[in-house]
N, C-alpha and C positions, 0 to 999 in steps of 0.2 A: 277617459276610456279608450282603447284602441279602436283611428278613422281607417285603415289602411283599410282599403278596399281589396279583393283579389280579383284578379282577372284569367279566367282558366286559359291555356294554354289551348291553342287551337286543335288538336286531336283527343284533346279532353273532352269526354259525353256524361256534360250537368246533368240529363235528365233517366241518364241508365245511373248516373251515382247517385242523386237524387230516389230512385228507385230502390237503391240496394239498401240505404241508408235507413226509408223507411220502414221496409218489411224488415230487418233488423230488431228497429226501435219497435216493432206493433211483433216481432217473438216473442218480446224479450218482456213486454204489457200482457201478452196473451198467456203468458206462465206463468206471471205473477196472478192473474184473474182465475186462471184454472184453479191453481190448490187452494182458494177458499170453499169452491160448490164439492170439491175430495175432504173435506178435513174430516165429515162427520164415518166419513166409508174409508179413512187410514187411519182413525182415533178404534174402531172397532176390531179392527183388520188389525191393529198393531196392539191391542189391550191397550193405547195409551190414558194416563193422566186426565184430566186440562195440565196441567206443566206440561208434560211430558211433549201435546200440542202444539203448547204454545213455541216451545223450541224447533218444531216444525218453519214458521215462517221469524226465529229466529235470529237463525245456524243462517239465511240466507241476508237477511237485513242489514244483522251487524255487521258483515264480512265487508256487504258492500260500501255498507257506511262507511267503513272503515280503514277499505281501502279505496275508497273515490279520491282521494285526495291525491294519490301515490300515483293510479290512475289517469288522472289527468296529464301529472307530469310525466307521464314514461312518454304518452302521444310525442309532448315534444322535445322528446332528446333522442328518441328510438328511430321516430317517421311516423305519420297518425295511421295512412293505412297498411302497414307491420303489423302494428302495437291492437291495430282494429281487426282484423284477421286470426291475428293471436288470440282477442279477447270470445272472436264471434269462436273459434273453436274449441276452445276450454266448455264454454256456455253450451257449445251444442251434446260436447261430450258428456260435462255432468248431466245435461237432460236427458241422457240416454239413460244418464245411471239412477237417476229418483226415478224410472220406471221401471226397473229391477231388483231392488233392495229387498233383504225379505226380510230385516226388520228393524225398526226405530236407529239406529245407530249409526245405519249407512245410509239411509234415508237423509238426517240433517250431517252426515259427511258428506256426501251426496251435492245437497241447498247448501253449502256452504261451499265446496268448490263451485257452482253459480252462484253465489256470490262474486266470486273472484271475477268469473268469466262478464259477469254483468256489470262493474267496477269501473272495464276496462273497456268496455263498448260503449254503453254510456257515454264517456268524455270526448270519444277522439268521434265519434258518431259525429256529432254536431260539430267539432275540429271541422271536420270532413265538409259538413256545409254549408259551413264558414267561409273554408278555403274554397268551394268548390263556385258559392254566388256571389257576386259582386254585387255590394251594396244599394240599397236601392228595391224599386217594387221585385227582379227575381231573388232576393233574401228574403224577402218581406213574404213572396208568397212559399215560398222554399218552410218557412220558420212557420207557415202558417199550416202546412200540410202535418209539420213534422208535430206539431200541437197536437191537429187534426186526429191524429194515431191513435193518442191515448184515451179518446174518449172510443173511438172505434174500437181499440182491441181491448179495452175496460168488460166493454158491453158486449161483446161476443164470446170473450175469453169466459168469463159467467155462465154463458148460454152454454155455447162448445163446452166448457168440461163439465156443466150437469147434465149434456145431453150425455159427453163419451162412461159419466161413470155413470150414469144410470145404462146406460145398451150396451159397458162393455166394461167399462173400469177405470178408477180415476186413475189407472197408470198410464189410457190410452191418450188421456192431455198431455203428457213429456213427450209419447213418443211421436208425436203426432208431426212437434217440432224440429225434432233433429233433421230429415231429409231434409226442413226449411234450413238449417242452419248450413249443412254440408250447402244446399245449393246456391247462398249466398258466399261463403267460401269464396269459390267457386269463381263466383261473378267476381267480390270484389279485385283475386287474383290477376283477369283479367279485366278488368275494367278501370280502376280506383290508381290514381297515378302515382307512383314515388315521392314521400317529401324528404324535402334534406331535412338533417339530423340537426339540433343543435347542444349546443353546449352546453355543461349542467352537472350536477350533484345527485343525487338522489335523497332524499330523509326520511332515508329508510328506516331509522328510530322514529320517528316523529312515528308513519304510519303502524309501527307496531304497538307505540306505547296507546294510538288511539283506539286500536281493534282491540287489544287486549284485556286495554283499562276499561272501556265501554263493557266489552261481555265480563268483564267481571262483574260491573255494577250489576248490570241485570240479568247476570244469575243471581246473584242475592237475592236481586226481589222478588226471581221467582222461586227459586227455593226454601225464599220465607213462607212460601205459602203451605208447605208442605212441612219443612224441618220448623220455624219458627226465626224468631230475629235474635234468640240469642247462642242457635247452636251454632256450632264450633264451625261448618262450613261456610254458613252465612258473613258470619263474622269476617273471619278471610276472606271470603270478595270483596267484602265491601272495604278493607286494611290495602287488599291489592289494589282495587279501581281508586283509593283515593294519590295512594303511593306513585301509580303504574300517568292516571292523570296530570299528575303533579309534577310526574318529569317530562309529561310532554310539554304542559306549560313553559318548564326548565329548560328542555333542549328548541325549541319555537325560538324562545328571545336569543342563542348564543346562533345559535347553526346559520350561515353565512343566505343559503335557500332555502327556509321553510317551509315545511308545506304547508302548512298552519300559520299566515304572518299573523302578530299577535294587533296589529295597529289598526288590523280592520273592524274590530269589532272599537275600538276608542269611537265612531262615528254612532249617534245614536241612533240615529233609524235601520244601518246597518245591524247591527245587534241584537236593538228592537224585533227585527225581520227572521235571525237565526235562530231566536228562542222561540216564537211565535208562528213559525214556521215546525221547529220538534214537537212543541204542544198538539198543532193542526193535524200535521200528521201519523202521529203519536192515537192519539184521537179518531184519524176518522180510518186506519190499518187493526184499530181496537174494534170498530164499531163492525167492519165486514167480517173477523174474525167471530165475532158472536153470533152477528147477523144470520150467518150462513146457517149456524147451529142452532138459533131459533127457531130458522123458518123450517129446518128437516126435526130437528126434534122434538119442537113441541106444534106446530102446527100438524107434520107427518109428510113437508114436500118431499117428494123425491129434485136429488140433484136437480135436473132440467128444469123441474117449477120451482125451484128456489133462484136459479138461473134469470128464468124469466121476471122473478119476485121482484129484483132490481134495478126496473127499467123505465121502471117511473126517476129514476135518480139517475139512470147514467144515459138516459138521452137528452133530461133536463138542462143535464151538465155536459154535454156535448158540443147543444146548439147555442148556449148561454156562452159556453166558453168561444164559441166563432162569434161571438159581436163584443167580443169586450175590447177587441182593438183601437173600435168607433167608439166604445164607452168609454174607456182611457184619455183618449183625446177629446174628447168633451167637460170631464168630471175630474178626472187625478186619477190616483194609482192609490192616495189613499183613500180617500174615500170609497171606493168599489171595494177597498178592502176591504175595509171597516163594516161595511151593511155584509159583503160576504163572510162573516165571522158570524154575526148576530145572526143570520136570519140560519145560520148551520147553526149554531146553540139554540133558536128557535129549534130547528130538526129535534138535535138530538133533545134536548128537553123534554120536548113533548114523545119522542120515544120511551123517557124512564119512566113511564107510566103506563109503558106493556104491559100486559099480561096473561096470563094462555088463553085468557075466553074473550081477549080483542080483536075482533073480524080486521079484515085484512087492511080493506080498505080506507077506516079514518086511526086504527091501531101503528099499519105500517106505510102503507101507497101513498099516503096524503104529506105524513111525515119525510116521506123520504126526496118529494117534490124540493119539497124547502133544502135539504138538505144539496142537493143536482144545484138549484138555480145558487146558494153559499159555495160551493165545490169549484164552479166553472166563474165568479165572481170572483174568489180571490187568490185563485192559487197563482195565475201571473204575475200582482199588481205586488202578492209575496215576491213572488221571484226578483220582479225587479228595486224591490227593496232593501233585498238581502245585494245588489251587486251595485248599487244606487252610491255616485259619485265616485268612483274607483279606476286611480289609475290603472297604462295600456301592463303597465306591470305586474298587477293586480288581479288584472281581469280575472284571470283562470283559479288562480287562489279565491277570487271570493265566489266564486260559479260551483267551485269545491266546496264550499263549506254548506255556499245553497242547499247541494244535495248532500252530502254530510248528516245536516240537521237534518234532513228528509228521512235520510234512512233511520237516522239512529234515534233522531223522533218514534217512529216504526217501531222500531224492536223495544224499545223504554213503555211504548205505549198499548204492545202488548203485554210487557211483562207486568206493570202496576194494575193493570186492569184484570188479567189474573189473579193476580194476589188480592184486589180487595172484592172481587167478586166470590172467592172460593169454599166459604162457612155459607153459604145460600143453599136453606133448605131444593129445593126446585132450581132447574134451569133454567124457566123461565123468571123466576127470581135471579138468581145468578146474572142473568141478559142486564138486566130491571137495571140493576149494580151497578155494569161497568158502563151504562149508560149515563149515566147522574156519575159516575169519575168522565167519563167526556164530556160532559158539560160541564162538570168545573175545571176540566183541562182547555177549555175554549173558551173560559169565560174568563182564565190567565190569558190563554195569545192576545183575546178581544184587546182586555186593556194595556199588553204592549204595546197592543198597536195602539190604541188612544191615544198612551201616552209618550210612545217614546216616534213610533213612524207618524203618523199624522201632522203634530206639530213640528218634526224636521220637513218636512215636507212642504207647508206650507211657507216655512221661513228660508227654505229655499226657491222657491216662487218669487218672497217676493225680492231675494238677493241680487236676483238672474230672471230678467225677465226681457224676453229674446225681442228683437226688431222685427216688423211682420214680416211674411214669408220665411224668416228664420225658424228653425226646427226649437222646438222646447230646450235644452239641456237637462232638465228633469226628465223626461225623459225616458225609458229603457231603451239603449240600445239594442239591436237585434241583433247585433254581433258576440254580441254578450252573454246573451241570456243561455245557461244550461242547460241540461236534459234533469226533472226535473223528478224521474222515476214515479211520476204525479200520478197512484196507481192505486186501484183495489189492493 
C-alpha cells in the first residue's frame, strides 16, 4: 500500500474541494438512479423490446466499466484536476443529450458518452480526495462522507426520478443534472489546484480490447434472446468476444505499463473478490432493472410510488453502511462479506417466489430489508478484498479492477437475466425467473467468498499479528479505496 500522506498547500481549501467532489459524485449516483424509475416510460415512448430496453443500461455500464482502467491512468499522466474537469464536462453534456433524443439509438449513444465521462470522473475524484486530505482522521471523515453520498444519492435518485417522471417527464431528471454539472466545472476551475503530470504511456489497446470484447459478449447474450444462439450475429459476436479478450490477455502480458496487470489475479483473495463483485453487481443491477418494471407494470404504481417503494432497502442500506467501519474493526472484512452476501441471497430467494397477487409488505418490502442489510454489509469488505495486499505501484490498477468488475458485471447481469427470463408468459413470471437467476449468481458469489476470500483473510491474520497499538496490516487502507459505482 502507498503510505505517503498528502499535505495540502496553504492556499488549498479542503472543505471546498470535498464539496465539489461529493456533489459531482452525487450527480453520477443520482443519474444512475433516475434511469430506473423512468424505464417503463422510456420503453413505452420508444416502443422498445425487453432486449432494446436492456441496452439503455448496458450502453452506459459497458463503456464505464471498459474505460475505468484507462480513466484512472489519465489522471496520473495528464493531471487530476484537468482530467476531472474534462470528465465532468463530458458527463454533463451527455446528460443533456440523454434528455433530448427522439429515438433509441441516440439515447444509447448518449448513455455511452455519459459512461466515458463517468469513467474519468469516478477515479479522478477519489484521487483528488486522497491527495487533498492527509491520512488519518481527516481522510477517514472525507471517505466516510464519500461513501454516505452513495446511499443518499441512490435513495433520492429513485424518489426524484419517480416524481419527475410522473409529474413532468422521464427526461426532466436528466435536465436537472445539467446545471449542477456546469456549476461543478466552474467551481473546480476556481478551487481545485492543478497537480503535476507523471511520465507514462497509455495502454490504449488494452482499453479498446476490454471494452469491445465485453461489449461483444454482452451483445451475444442479449441478441440470443430474440435471434437464438445459432444466429449468425450471435455466433459472430461470441467469436469476436473470445478473440478480443484473448488479445487483451496477450497484450497485458507484453506491455510495459499494462492497464490490467495480470499478476493481480495471482492472489486468491483478490481474484475471488473480482469474481464475486462481478456476480454481485450483476445481480443487483438486474434486480433494480426488473423490480421497477414489476412495481409499475404489475402493481400499477406510478413512477413516484415505485421510487418510494424502494425505501425499505435504501434506508437500511445507508445506515448499515455507516456502521461497517466499526463492525470491520471488530469482526474483520471476510465475515462481514460472507454475512452480507448470505443475507442478500436470502432476500433475493424470497423475491423469486413473487407473484402478481403477492402483497407489497411480505412480497417486496421485507425481502428488500434483507437485501438492504446485505448490501450495506457486503460492498465495503468486497472492495477491501479487491485491493488486499497490493503494493503502491499496483494500488491504482487494483482499484480500477474493482470498478471494472463492478460495471462489467452490471452489464452482463442485465444481459443474462433478460435472456433467461424472456420466454415467460407474463411480466410477473419474467421478474420471478430473473430473481431466481439472480439468486444463483449470488450463491456463486457467496461460494467465491467462502472458498477464496475467507480462508485468505484468516491466513493473513495468522501470518501477521500486529503489536498492541499498531494498525492491522490486513485492514483496508482508506488511501486506496476505489470508487465503486455502488448504485442502483
